C-alpha positions as CSV (number, residue, x, y, z in Angstrom):
1,X,-6.3,-24.1,5.9
2,X,-3.5,-26.3,6.5
3,X,-1.2,-27.2,8.8
4,X,1.9,-27.0,6.9
5,X,4.2,-23.7,8.2
6,X,5.7,-21.7,5.7
7,X,9.6,-22.1,5.6
8,X,11.1,-19.0,7.1
9,X,13.8,-19.4,4.1
10,X,11.7,-18.6,2.4
11,X,10.8,-15.6,3.4
12,X,12.6,-12.0,1.9
13,X,15.1,-10.8,3.6
14,X,13.7,-7.8,5.8
15,X,14.0,-4.5,4.3
16,X,12.9,-0.7,3.8
17,X,11.4,-1.4,0.4
18,X,9.7,-4.9,2.0
19,X,8.1,-2.7,4.3
20,X,6.6,0.0,2.1
21,X,5.7,-2.9,-1.0
22,X,3.5,-4.4,2.4
23,X,2.2,-1.0,3.0
24,X,1.8,-0.2,-0.4
25,X,0.0,-3.7,-0.7
26,X,-2.5,-3.2,1.7
27,X,-3.2,0.3,-0.1
28,X,-3.9,-1.3,-3.2
29,X,-6.0,-3.5,-1.8
30,X,-8.2,-1.4,0.5
31,X,-8.3,0.6,-2.9
32,X,-9.9,-2.6,-4.8
33,X,-7.4,-3.1,-6.8
34,X,-6.1,-6.1,-5.7
35,X,-9.1,-9.2,-5.2
36,X,-9.0,-10.7,-1.4
37,X,-8.5,-14.3,-0.9
38,X,-12.2,-15.4,-1.4
39,X,-11.7,-13.1,-4.8
40,X,-14.2,-10.3,-4.2
41,X,-12.7,-6.7,-5.3
42,X,-14.4,-4.6,-2.0
43,X,-12.8,-1.1,-1.9
44,X,-12.6,0.4,1.2
45,X,-11.1,3.8,1.3
46,X,-10.9,4.4,4.2
47,X,-8.9,1.6,5.2
48,X,-6.9,2.8,2.3
49,X,-6.3,6.4,4.0
50,X,-4.9,5.2,6.8
51,X,-2.0,3.0,4.8
52,X,-1.3,5.7,3.0
53,X,-1.3,8.4,5.4
54,X,1.1,5.4,7.5
55,X,3.6,6.1,4.3
56,X,3.6,9.3,4.4
57,X,4.7,9.2,8.1
58,X,7.3,6.7,7.5
59,X,8.1,9.0,4.7
60,X,8.7,12.0,6.7
61,X,10.5,10.3,9.4
62,X,12.9,9.0,7.4
63,X,13.9,12.6,5.3
64,X,17.4,12.7,4.7
65,X,18.0,9.0,5.9
66,X,17.6,7.2,2.5
67,X,19.2,5.8,0.2
68,X,18.3,7.1,-3.4
69,X,16.7,3.7,-4.0
70,X,14.3,3.7,-1.0
71,X,13.7,7.6,-1.8
72,X,12.6,7.2,-5.1
73,X,10.3,3.8,-4.4
74,X,8.6,5.5,-1.5
75,X,7.8,8.6,-3.4
76,X,7.0,6.7,-6.4
77,X,4.2,4.5,-4.5
78,X,3.2,7.3,-2.7
79,X,2.3,9.1,-5.8
80,X,0.5,6.2,-7.8
81,X,-1.7,5.9,-5.0
82,X,-2.7,9.3,-3.5
83,X,-3.4,9.4,-7.1
84,X,-5.6,6.2,-7.3
85,X,-7.2,7.6,-4.1
86,X,-8.6,10.7,-5.4
87,X,-10.2,8.6,-8.7
88,X,-11.5,6.6,-6.8
89,X,-13.1,8.4,-4.0
90,X,-14.1,10.5,-6.9
91,X,-16.0,8.0,-8.3
92,X,-17.7,7.5,-5.6
93,X,-18.9,10.3,-4.9
94,X,-22.4,10.5,-6.2
95,X,-22.0,14.2,-6.8
96,X,-19.0,14.0,-8.5
97,X,-21.2,12.5,-11.7
C-alpha cells in the first residue's frame, strides 16, 4: 500500500447518482460480477441482498423528490441487480438444477 494520499480534487462531485453507483457497485461485487483486489470472484449473496435492500430503502425514502434522471437511474440499477440476484440465487441452489 502506498503512503500517497489521493488528491481530493480528483474525486467526482458528491451526487445522488454517485451514491447509487457506489451501492450498486458493492452489490455487483457481492454478486460476483466484479473481482476483488486479489483478482478473485467470490459471490456473497447475503451481502448482495443487503446492498440491494439499501438501494430499495433509498428509493422508498426519496420517492417524489428525485429528478427524472435520478429516478430512472435508481430504478434501472435496482431492476438489473434484482434480476441478477435471482439468477445467482437460482444458480447457487442445488435443488433448482
